[in-house]
MARLO-911296 format. One line per 5 residues: number of its first residue (from 0); for each residue x negated, y negated, z negated of N, C-alpha, C, O. Coordinates in steps of 0.05 Angstrom, whole numbers. Layout:
# residues N
NUM = X Y Z X Y Z X Y Z X Y Z | ...
***
This chain:
# residues 229
0 = -1222 1290 1403 -1232 1307 1425 -1263 1309 1423 -1274 1331 1428 | -1276 1287 1417 -1305 1287 1414 -1314 1305 1391 -1333 1320 1393 | -1298 1303 1369 -1305 1320 1346 -1301 1350 1353 -1317 1367 1345 | -1279 1356 1368 -1274 1383 1376 -1297 1394 1394 -1305 1416 1391 | -1307 1376 1412 -1329 1384 1429 -1354 1389 1413 -1368 1409 1419
5 = -1360 1372 1394 -1383 1376 1377 -1381 1402 1361 -1400 1417 1358 | -1357 1408 1350 -1352 1432 1336 -1356 1457 1354 -1367 1477 1346 | -1347 1454 1379 -1351 1476 1398 -1380 1482 1403 -1388 1505 1405 | -1397 1461 1406 -1425 1464 1410 -1438 1478 1386 -1454 1496 1389 | -1431 1469 1362 -1442 1481 1338 -1434 1510 1336 -1450 1527 1328
10 = -1408 1516 1343 -1399 1544 1342 -1414 1562 1362 -1421 1584 1355 | -1420 1551 1386 -1435 1567 1405 -1464 1573 1395 -1474 1595 1398 | -1476 1553 1382 -1503 1557 1371 -1502 1578 1349 -1519 1595 1347 | -1481 1575 1331 -1479 1594 1309 -1475 1623 1319 -1488 1641 1309 | -1457 1626 1339 -1452 1653 1349 -1478 1664 1363 -1483 1688 1361
15 = -1492 1646 1377 -1517 1655 1390 -1538 1665 1370 -1553 1683 1376 | -1538 1654 1346 -1557 1663 1325 -1551 1691 1314 -1569 1705 1305 | -1526 1699 1316 -1519 1726 1305 -1507 1743 1326 -1493 1763 1320 | -1512 1737 1352 -1499 1751 1374 -1505 1780 1374 -1487 1797 1376 | -1531 1787 1371 -1538 1815 1372 -1526 1831 1349 -1516 1853 1352
20 = -1526 1819 1325 -1514 1833 1302 -1484 1836 1306 -1473 1856 1298 | -1472 1816 1317 -1443 1817 1322 -1436 1839 1342 -1416 1853 1338 | -1452 1842 1363 -1447 1863 1383 -1450 1891 1371 -1437 1909 1380 | -1467 1893 1351 -1471 1918 1338 -1451 1924 1316 -1453 1945 1302 | -1431 1906 1313 -1410 1910 1293 -1418 1902 1265 -1407 1913 1246
25 = -1436 1883 1263 -1445 1874 1237 -1426 1856 1222 -1430 1852 1198 | -1406 1846 1235 -1387 1828 1222 -1358 1839 1227 -1352 1850 1247 | -1342 1834 1207 -1314 1844 1209 -1296 1826 1225 -1275 1835 1234 | -1304 1801 1229 -1286 1782 1243 -1303 1760 1255 -1325 1755 1247 | -1292 1746 1275 -1306 1723 1287 -1312 1701 1266 -1332 1688 1267
30 = -1293 1697 1247 -1298 1677 1226 -1322 1684 1210 -1338 1666 1203 | -1326 1709 1203 -1350 1717 1188 -1375 1713 1204 -1396 1705 1193 | -1374 1718 1230 -1398 1714 1248 -1404 1684 1249 -1428 1677 1248 | -1384 1667 1251 -1388 1638 1252 -1401 1629 1226 -1421 1613 1226 | -1391 1638 1203 -1402 1630 1177 -1430 1639 1174 -1447 1625 1163
35 = -1436 1664 1183 -1463 1674 1180 -1483 1659 1198 -1505 1653 1190 | -1474 1651 1222 -1491 1636 1240 -1498 1609 1228 -1521 1601 1230 | -1479 1595 1217 -1484 1569 1204 -1502 1573 1180 -1520 1557 1175 | -1497 1594 1165 -1514 1600 1141 -1543 1604 1148 -1561 1595 1134 | -1548 1618 1171 -1575 1623 1179 -1590 1598 1188 -1614 1597 1189
40 = -1574 1577 1194 -1587 1551 1202 -1600 1538 1177 -1618 1521 1181 | -1592 1545 1153 -1601 1532 1129 -1617 1550 1111 -1630 1540 1092 | -1616 1576 1114 -1630 1593 1096 -1630 1622 1106 -1614 1629 1123 | -1648 1638 1095 -1649 1666 1103 -1625 1681 1092 -1614 1674 1071 | -1619 1703 1105 -1596 1719 1097 -1601 1730 1068 -1622 1741 1063
45 = -1582 1727 1051 -1584 1736 1024 -1593 1715 1004 -1591 1718 980 | -1603 1692 1014 -1612 1670 997 -1588 1656 985 -1565 1659 994 | -1593 1640 964 -1572 1625 952 -1558 1606 970 -1533 1603 970 | -1573 1591 987 -1562 1572 1005 -1545 1586 1026 -1522 1578 1032 | -1555 1609 1036 -1540 1624 1056 -1514 1634 1045 -1493 1632 1057
50 = -1515 1646 1021 -1490 1657 1009 -1470 1635 1003 -1446 1639 1006 | -1479 1612 995 -1461 1590 988 -1447 1580 1014 -1422 1577 1014 | -1463 1575 1035 -1451 1565 1060 -1433 1586 1072 -1411 1579 1083 | -1441 1611 1071 -1424 1633 1082 -1397 1633 1068 -1376 1636 1081 | -1397 1632 1041 -1372 1633 1026 -1354 1609 1032 -1330 1612 1036
55 = -1366 1585 1033 -1351 1560 1037 -1339 1559 1065 -1316 1552 1069 | -1354 1567 1085 -1344 1566 1113 -1323 1588 1118 -1304 1583 1132 | -1327 1611 1106 -1306 1632 1109 -1280 1622 1096 -1258 1626 1108 | -1282 1609 1073 -1258 1598 1060 -1246 1576 1077 -1222 1574 1079 | -1263 1559 1088 -1253 1536 1104 -1238 1546 1129 -1217 1535 1135
60 = -1248 1566 1142 -1234 1577 1166 -1207 1589 1157 -1187 1585 1171 | -1206 1603 1135 -1181 1614 1125 -1161 1593 1118 -1137 1595 1125 | -1170 1572 1105 -1152 1550 1097 -1142 1535 1122 -1119 1528 1123 | -1160 1531 1142 -1152 1518 1166 -1130 1534 1180 -1110 1523 1190 | -1133 1560 1181 -1113 1577 1194 -1086 1576 1180 -1065 1574 1192
65 = -1087 1577 1153 -1063 1577 1137 -1048 1550 1139 -1024 1549 1142 | -1063 1528 1137 -1051 1501 1139 -1040 1496 1167 -1019 1484 1170 | -1054 1506 1187 -1044 1503 1215 -1019 1519 1219 -1000 1509 1232 | -1018 1543 1207 -993 1559 1209 -970 1546 1195 -948 1545 1205 | -975 1534 1172 -954 1520 1157 -944 1496 1172 -920 1492 1175
70 = -962 1480 1183 -954 1457 1198 -939 1464 1224 -919 1452 1230 | -949 1484 1238 -936 1493 1262 -907 1503 1257 -889 1498 1272 | -904 1518 1235 -877 1528 1227 -858 1505 1221 -835 1506 1230 | -868 1486 1206 -850 1463 1199 -842 1447 1224 -819 1441 1228 | -862 1441 1241 -856 1425 1265 -838 1440 1284 -819 1428 1295
75 = -843 1465 1288 -827 1481 1306 -798 1483 1295 -779 1484 1311 | -795 1485 1269 -768 1486 1257 -753 1460 1262 -730 1460 1268 | -767 1437 1259 -755 1412 1265 -746 1410 1294 -724 1401 1300 | -764 1418 1312 -757 1417 1341 -734 1435 1348 -717 1428 1364 | -734 1459 1336 -712 1478 1341 -685 1466 1332 -665 1469 1346
80 = -685 1453 1309 -660 1441 1299 -651 1418 1317 -627 1415 1322 | -671 1402 1326 -664 1379 1342 -652 1387 1369 -638 1371 1382 | -657 1412 1378 -646 1421 1404 -615 1422 1402 -602 1419 1423 | -604 1426 1379 -575 1430 1376 -562 1406 1362 -537 1407 1357 | -577 1385 1355 -565 1362 1343 -557 1341 1365 -573 1336 1383
85 = -533 1330 1363 -525 1310 1381 -535 1283 1372 -544 1279 1350 | -534 1263 1391 -543 1237 1384 -527 1225 1361 -502 1225 1361 | -541 1215 1342 -528 1203 1318 -527 1223 1295 -522 1214 1272 | -532 1249 1300 -532 1268 1278 -560 1271 1267 -579 1275 1282 | -563 1268 1240 -589 1268 1228 -597 1295 1217 -621 1301 1216
90 = -579 1312 1209 -585 1338 1198 -562 1358 1204 -542 1351 1216 | -566 1382 1194 -545 1403 1198 -519 1395 1185 -498 1405 1193 | -520 1378 1165 -496 1370 1151 -477 1354 1169 -453 1353 1165 | -489 1341 1189 -473 1325 1207 -462 1341 1231 -444 1332 1245 | -473 1365 1235 -464 1382 1258 -439 1397 1250 -432 1399 1227
95 = -426 1408 1270 -402 1423 1266 -403 1450 1280 -419 1453 1299 | -386 1469 1272 -384 1495 1285 -410 1511 1283 -424 1510 1263 | -416 1525 1305 -439 1542 1305 -465 1526 1305 -486 1536 1297 | -464 1501 1315 -488 1484 1314 -497 1479 1285 -520 1475 1280 | -478 1478 1267 -485 1474 1239 -502 1497 1228 -520 1493 1212
100 = -497 1521 1238 -513 1545 1230 -540 1544 1243 -560 1548 1230 | -541 1538 1269 -567 1537 1283 -585 1516 1273 -610 1519 1274 | -575 1493 1264 -591 1471 1255 -598 1473 1225 -612 1456 1215 | -588 1494 1212 -595 1497 1184 -625 1503 1181 -636 1519 1196 | -639 1490 1161 -668 1495 1158 -676 1524 1155 -696 1532 1165
105 = -659 1540 1140 -666 1568 1136 -665 1584 1162 -681 1601 1167 | -645 1578 1178 -642 1592 1204 -665 1584 1223 -677 1602 1235 | -671 1559 1225 -693 1550 1242 -720 1562 1233 -736 1570 1250 | -725 1562 1207 -750 1574 1196 -751 1604 1203 -772 1613 1211 | -729 1618 1199 -729 1647 1204 -734 1652 1234 -749 1671 1240
110 = -722 1637 1252 -727 1641 1280 -756 1636 1287 -768 1652 1302 | -768 1615 1276 -796 1609 1282 -815 1629 1271 -835 1636 1283 | -809 1639 1247 -826 1660 1235 -825 1686 1251 -845 1699 1255 | -801 1693 1261 -798 1717 1277 -814 1714 1303 -829 1733 1311 | -812 1691 1316 -828 1686 1340 -858 1687 1334 -873 1698 1350
115 = -865 1676 1311 -894 1676 1303 -904 1705 1299 -926 1711 1306 | -887 1722 1287 -895 1750 1283 -898 1764 1309 -916 1781 1313 | -880 1758 1328 -883 1770 1355 -909 1762 1368 -923 1778 1380 | -915 1736 1366 -940 1726 1378 -964 1738 1364 -984 1744 1377 | -962 1742 1338 -984 1753 1323 -990 1782 1330 -1012 1792 1327
120 = -969 1796 1341 -973 1824 1349 -986 1826 1376 -995 1848 1384 | -988 1804 1391 -1000 1804 1417 -1030 1800 1415 -1040 1789 1395 | -1045 1810 1434 -1074 1805 1435 -1080 1777 1444 -1063 1764 1456 | -1104 1768 1439 -1112 1740 1446 -1110 1736 1476 -1102 1714 1485 | -1117 1756 1492 -1117 1753 1521 -1089 1749 1532 -1086 1736 1552
125 = -1069 1759 1518 -1041 1756 1527 -1030 1729 1520 -1012 1720 1534 | -1041 1716 1500 -1032 1689 1492 -1048 1667 1506 -1038 1647 1514 | -1074 1672 1509 -1093 1652 1518 -1086 1642 1546 -1093 1620 1553 | -1073 1659 1563 -1067 1651 1590 -1050 1627 1592 -1050 1613 1612 | -1034 1621 1571 -1016 1598 1571 -1026 1575 1554 -1015 1553 1555
130 = -1047 1580 1539 -1056 1559 1520 -1065 1534 1534 -1058 1512 1526 | -1082 1537 1554 -1093 1514 1568 -1072 1497 1581 -1072 1472 1577 | -1053 1509 1595 -1032 1494 1609 -1014 1481 1588 -1006 1458 1592 | -1007 1495 1567 -989 1484 1547 -1002 1460 1533 -989 1440 1527 | -1028 1463 1527 -1042 1442 1513 -1044 1416 1530 -1038 1394 1520
135 = -1051 1419 1555 -1052 1396 1573 -1025 1385 1581 -1022 1361 1587 | -1005 1403 1581 -977 1393 1587 -969 1374 1565 -955 1354 1570 | -976 1381 1540 -969 1363 1518 -983 1336 1521 -971 1315 1514 | -1007 1336 1532 -1021 1310 1537 -1005 1294 1558 -1002 1269 1554 | -996 1306 1579 -980 1292 1599 -954 1281 1588 -947 1258 1594
140 = -941 1297 1571 -916 1287 1559 -922 1264 1540 -906 1245 1538 | -944 1266 1525 -952 1244 1507 -957 1218 1523 -949 1196 1514 | -970 1220 1546 -974 1196 1562 -948 1185 1572 -945 1160 1573 | -929 1202 1579 -903 1193 1588 -888 1179 1565 -875 1158 1570 | -890 1190 1542 -876 1178 1519 -888 1150 1512 -873 1131 1506
145 = -914 1148 1513 -927 1122 1508 -920 1102 1529 -914 1078 1523 | -919 1110 1555 -912 1092 1576 -883 1083 1573 -877 1060 1578 | -865 1101 1566 -837 1094 1562 -834 1074 1539 -819 1055 1540 | -849 1079 1517 -848 1061 1494 -858 1033 1501 -846 1013 1494 | -880 1032 1515 -891 1006 1523 -872 991 1542 -869 966 1540
150 = -859 1006 1560 -839 993 1577 -816 982 1562 -805 961 1569 | -807 996 1541 -784 987 1525 -790 961 1509 -773 945 1505 | -815 958 1501 -823 934 1485 -833 912 1503 -842 891 1494 | -831 916 1530 -839 895 1548 -869 893 1554 -878 873 1565 | -884 914 1548 -913 914 1553 -919 927 1580 -903 941 1591
155 = -943 922 1591 -952 934 1616 -959 963 1611 -975 969 1594 | -946 981 1626 -951 1010 1623 -961 1023 1648 -962 1048 1649 | -968 1007 1668 -976 1019 1694 -1002 1035 1692 -1006 1053 1708 | -1019 1028 1673 -1045 1043 1671 -1041 1072 1663 -1059 1088 1666 | -1017 1080 1653 -1012 1107 1645 -1000 1124 1667 -1001 1149 1665
160 = -991 1112 1689 -976 1127 1709 -994 1148 1724 -986 1171 1727 | -1018 1139 1732 -1035 1158 1748 -1043 1182 1731 -1039 1205 1740 | -1055 1178 1707 -1062 1202 1691 -1038 1218 1683 -1040 1243 1681 | -1016 1205 1678 -991 1219 1670 -982 1238 1693 -976 1261 1688 | -981 1226 1717 -971 1242 1740 -991 1265 1745 -982 1287 1751
165 = -1017 1260 1744 -1036 1281 1749 -1034 1303 1729 -1034 1327 1737 | -1032 1297 1703 -1031 1317 1682 -1005 1334 1685 -1006 1358 1683 | -983 1320 1690 -957 1335 1692 -957 1352 1717 -948 1375 1716 | -966 1342 1739 -966 1357 1764 -985 1382 1762 -978 1403 1771 | -1008 1378 1750 -1028 1400 1748 -1018 1422 1730 -1020 1445 1736
170 = -1007 1414 1707 -999 1434 1687 -973 1449 1695 -971 1473 1692 | -954 1434 1706 -929 1447 1715 -935 1465 1739 -924 1487 1740 | -953 1457 1757 -960 1474 1779 -974 1499 1770 -969 1521 1780 | -991 1496 1749 -1005 1520 1738 -985 1539 1726 -988 1563 1729 | -965 1529 1712 -945 1546 1699 -928 1560 1720 -921 1583 1717
175 = -921 1546 1742 -906 1558 1763 -922 1580 1777 -911 1601 1783 | -947 1576 1781 -965 1596 1793 -967 1621 1775 -967 1643 1784 | -968 1615 1748 -968 1637 1729 -942 1653 1731 -943 1678 1731 | -920 1640 1733 -894 1653 1736 -894 1671 1761 -885 1694 1760 | -902 1660 1784 -903 1675 1809 -920 1700 1807 -914 1721 1817
180 = -944 1696 1794 -962 1719 1791 -950 1741 1773 -953 1764 1779 | -937 1733 1752 -925 1753 1734 -901 1767 1747 -897 1791 1743 | -886 1752 1764 -864 1765 1778 -874 1786 1797 -862 1807 1800 | -896 1780 1811 -908 1800 1829 -917 1824 1813 -913 1847 1823 | -929 1820 1790 -939 1843 1774 -915 1860 1764 -916 1884 1764
185 = -893 1846 1756 -870 1861 1747 -857 1876 1770 -849 1899 1767 | -856 1864 1794 -844 1877 1817 -861 1902 1825 -850 1921 1835 | -887 1900 1821 -905 1922 1828 -906 1943 1806 -920 1964 1810 | -893 1938 1784 -894 1957 1761 -920 1958 1746 -926 1977 1733 | -935 1936 1748 -962 1935 1735 -961 1917 1710 -982 1913 1698
190 = -938 1907 1702 -937 1888 1680 -936 1902 1653 -924 1923 1650 | -950 1890 1634 -950 1899 1606 -932 1880 1591 -921 1860 1602 | -929 1885 1565 -912 1867 1548 -922 1838 1549 -906 1820 1549 | -949 1835 1548 -960 1808 1549 -952 1793 1574 -949 1768 1573 | -950 1806 1597 -942 1793 1622 -913 1783 1620 -906 1762 1630
195 = -895 1799 1608 -868 1791 1604 -867 1766 1585 -852 1747 1590 | -883 1767 1565 -884 1744 1546 -893 1719 1561 -880 1698 1557 | -914 1720 1577 -923 1697 1591 -902 1687 1611 -899 1663 1614 | -888 1705 1624 -867 1697 1643 -845 1682 1629 -837 1661 1639 | -836 1692 1607 -813 1680 1592 -821 1652 1582 -807 1633 1586
200 = -845 1650 1569 -852 1625 1557 -862 1605 1578 -857 1581 1575 | -875 1614 1599 -882 1595 1621 -858 1583 1634 -857 1560 1640 | -837 1600 1639 -813 1591 1651 -799 1570 1632 -789 1550 1642 | -798 1577 1607 -785 1558 1588 -800 1531 1587 -787 1510 1586 | -827 1532 1588 -842 1507 1587 -837 1491 1613 -836 1466 1612
205 = -835 1504 1636 -830 1490 1661 -803 1477 1660 -801 1453 1668 | -783 1491 1651 -755 1480 1650 -754 1456 1631 -744 1435 1639 | -765 1459 1607 -765 1437 1588 -781 1413 1598 -773 1390 1594 | -804 1419 1611 -821 1397 1621 -806 1382 1643 -807 1357 1644 | -793 1396 1661 -778 1383 1683 -755 1366 1672 -749 1344 1683
210 = -742 1375 1651 -721 1359 1638 -732 1333 1628 -720 1312 1631 | -755 1335 1615 -768 1311 1604 -777 1292 1626 -775 1268 1624 | -787 1304 1648 -796 1288 1671 -772 1272 1683 -775 1249 1689 | -750 1286 1686 -726 1273 1697 -717 1250 1678 -711 1228 1688 | -717 1255 1652 -710 1234 1633 -730 1211 1634 -722 1187 1632
215 = -756 1218 1638 -776 1197 1639 -773 1180 1664 -775 1155 1663 | -767 1192 1687 -763 1177 1712 -738 1159 1709 -739 1136 1718 | -717 1169 1697 -693 1152 1693 -700 1128 1675 -690 1106 1679 | -716 1133 1654 -724 1112 1636 -740 1091 1650 -736 1067 1647 | -760 1100 1666 -777 1081 1681 -760 1065 1702 -765 1042 1706
220 = -741 1079 1714 -724 1065 1734 -707 1043 1721 -704 1021 1732 | -696 1049 1697 -680 1029 1683 -698 1005 1674 -690 982 1675 | -723 1011 1666 -741 990 1658 -748 972 1681 -750 948 1679 | -752 985 1705 -759 969 1729 -736 952 1738 -739 929 1745 | -711 963 1736 -688 948 1744 -683 925 1725 -676 903 1733
225 = -687 929 1699 -683 909 1679 -704 886 1683 -698 863 1680 | -729 894 1690 -750 875 1694 -745 858 1719 -750 834 1719 | -734 871 1740 -728 857 1765 -705 837 1762 -705 816 1774 | -687 845 1744 -664 827 1739 -672 803 1723 -656 786 1717
***
């Protein structure tokens, strides 16, 4: 998180150095503007140092995007397959019937790639509305998972309860408010495709989060009962 914050500060400084040129259409993409801003910190435009830094940073941003896409596709495919696997089943070979098809790696990859293409066709403003809540929701779920693990191994997990409850309550409430807002827009006939997208995914995240919360509460209750006994 600290490294991300430092990178954010550097990015703001870099964009500030080329802001006027960027507004005038001097760069083809935000990545090029970022690379140019960093390059100007070390040398004049057109110099050897500037050209080297510009080329390396442009390549670094591209590689970061590609590796992130690859990782996200793999992880999402694993999670999609696990939705249809029963306890004790390790792969699609152990599943039966239609679940065997849904848990197949090729099917899961195809579904995730299609969803990724749909998301790629949306503008940043249509996706960004859910990014903050989804990101922090993951933090709340991670705290719950750590607390459950500590409870299972007999360690003290009470220090996680307050931040866990706060994060889950704040993010789930935010997603519910997003749903209500999108429903109002749809009812008024003012919704665009991005609003439908946010409604569908926000609702899905709320449902999945509530399922995990229920399982977490049940786990903590069993741990408390076992400890009391």
